[in-house]
N, C-alpha and C positions, 0 to 999 in steps of 0.2 A: 543531375539531382531530378528525381520524380518530384510531382507536385502533390500535397497535402490532397487527401482525398477523403470525403467524410465516411466516416465507419460504414459497414454494410454494404459498400457496392464490390462489385465483383471485378475481379483481377488479382494478381500476385498478391497485395499488400491484404487484401480479403482475406485470402486462402492462407496468407502467414498468421492472421489473428487465429482463423478458425484451427489451424495445424495445432496451434500452440495451446489452446481451450481444450482439443478432442485428446493431446498429448498428456496432457492435466488428467484426464478420465472425464472431461465435460464441464458444461457450466456450473456455476455454485450462485444460487438464490443469496446463499446466507453463508458466513463460517464463522467461527469462535477458534481463537488460537491462546492457549495459555504459555506464557514465557517464562524463562527464566535467563537474566541478562548480568553481563559483566558491563558496567558504564564506566568508562574512562575520562568524560569530561564533564564539567558541570556539578554533579553531585556523585561523585566516583564510588563506586561499590556494588555489591553483587544485590540485584532488584528484581521482581516478578513484577508482572501485568498480565491483563490479559486484553486482548483485542476483539472484539466484536465488528462484524462488516456486514451490510445489506446492502443488495444491490437500488441504485446505479452508487449511490456515494452516502448510505448512512453509516455512522462510526461512532461506537463507545470503547473508549481506549480506558482501562482503570487500573491505576499503579495500589498497587499492595503496599503502602507507606507504614510505618510505625502510626501505630493508633489508631485514627479512620480511615478509610480507602479515597483515593481523591479518581473523580470521573471526569473525563473531559465528554461531552457529545454533541454531534452533530447531526440535528433531527430533519436537516433537507432544507433550512431555511437560518437558522442561526443556530450560534456555538451556546451551549450549555455548560457548567461547571457544579459540581456536587465535590463537597468535603462532606464525607459520612451521608446525612440525610439532609445537608442543610445545603442549599441552592447560595450561588455566590456569584458576585455580578463579575461579568469578561470584560474588559474593554477593551476598542478597536483594535489594537494593538496584537493584544492575544489574541482576539478573534478571525484576524488575518492569520496569523500565525498557524493557529489548528487549521482553518480552512487549507491552508497549504500543505497541512499533514493530509487532510482528509483527500486531496486531489493525489496525493504521493501512492496514498493506499488504495484509492481508487483505480488508478491507471495499473500499479502493479499485482492488483485483484486481476486484471485481465479483463472481466466482462463487461465494464465499461467501455471498451473500445471498440463494442458492436454499436453503441450507441451515436450513431450523426450527429444528434445534436448536442453533444456535449464533446466531443472528442474528432480529432482529424489524425490520420496518419500516412505517413510513407516508406516505406522498403528502406534500409539503408545500403548502398554500391557496397561490393564485397572490398572494395579499395577504402571505406571507410570503418571495416570490422577489426575490433581488437585481436590479437592474436588468441587461440583457442575458442571462440567462439563459430556459430556455422550462419547465422544471419542475425539482422537486428532491425527493430522498429523505429523511428524518430518521430513522438507522439506530441501533439499539443493540443490543449483544454482550451477549446474555443471560448469561455467566456472570459479568461485573462490572458489567454495564449502562452501561458506555460508550457514550457517543453519539457520532454521526457524522452530519454534515451531506454531501450527495453534490447536486452541481447539474450538471445538463445544456441543453446546446445544442438548437436545434433540428434537430438530426440525431439528437437521443440520445447525443451523446457525449459523457461524462463531463469538464466542462470545470472543475471547481473542486472541493474538498474541505477539510472543517476537522473537529477532533477533538483530544481529549486526548492529548497525547504527551509521554512524557518523555524526555528527549536529555541525560542527563550526559557533560560538567561544567556544559554549557551554562545548561541549566536545564528547567524542566517549565512546560508551559500548553496554550495553544490554538494548535496549529499549522493553518495555513493554507495548501492549495495552488490555482495556476491553470497548468490544464496547455493546451498550444496547440502549433501546427505539427504537426498530424497526418498522418502518412504512412504508407503501406502496406508492413507488414512479413509475408511469408506468409501472405497474407489477411487480415491484421489491419489494422485501423486504428488505430495508436496514437502518445502525444504523443511528440514528440520534444524537446519544452520543459518544463522546470516550474521554476515560482518559488515558494518556499516562505518565507513568515513564521511566527515563533515571540512569541507575547504582539503582535503587530502590528508588527514589526521583524524586517527582510529577514535570512533565515538561509543560504537557498542559492538560487545559480540554477545546474539541473540542465542537461546537454545530451544526449540520450541518444543513442551513436553507434550503436549497432545492439539490436534486439528480436529475440530467438528465441522464439517461441509454441510451446508443445508441443514442447520440446527432449526427444529421446527420451532423453537420459543424465540425465535430472533425474529418477531414480526415487527411490523412497521411502527406499533404501538409500544415496542420495548425500545425504542428510541425517543420515544415523545417527550416525556416528563418525568423527574424523580431518579434516584439511582438506582441500581438495581434490585 
């Protein structure tokens, strides 16, 4: 097994990251995706939300619930919660859970894999690859040692991922995602379908209505304070 190496070093692991980003259509400074989803656990039903990301790991996740929208925001230092325009407290457990989700979103967004200060990775031996994938990466988030598995098809597109995530009140455990139905959005080839399981049980089936890569409105300030 190869040793973990910092992101950005030359070698086959670095090439694997660059191939994946190139296959997608290039790096993304930011992205916004609008989603309709069927949720099977916790609060079953049909939901909609949007997830805004900005490199390296700024996140705004807005759930369109009945009544006022609910937004979780990570501004690079702390987790913020807004119910409509009202700011709500986030306890230590809630902050830790959302940070685990932030790391998942950053890793599966791929661009953070270029940042040797945040992540390290290794290319997986072919003997460890599941059937139907061409290559895989084992990724470690340096700050806390969280590890993730990323799998790519023969086009170098990310088709599956796995890692530890906390999703209260549902629980925590190994989140697995399968990505499919890739389509072009502003020059990027991105998935329109995601199927997520937690601890081996179906959690969410996600349909992406739209992706907006490099959304000019997603500046660092848009993650700083207050609802959208």
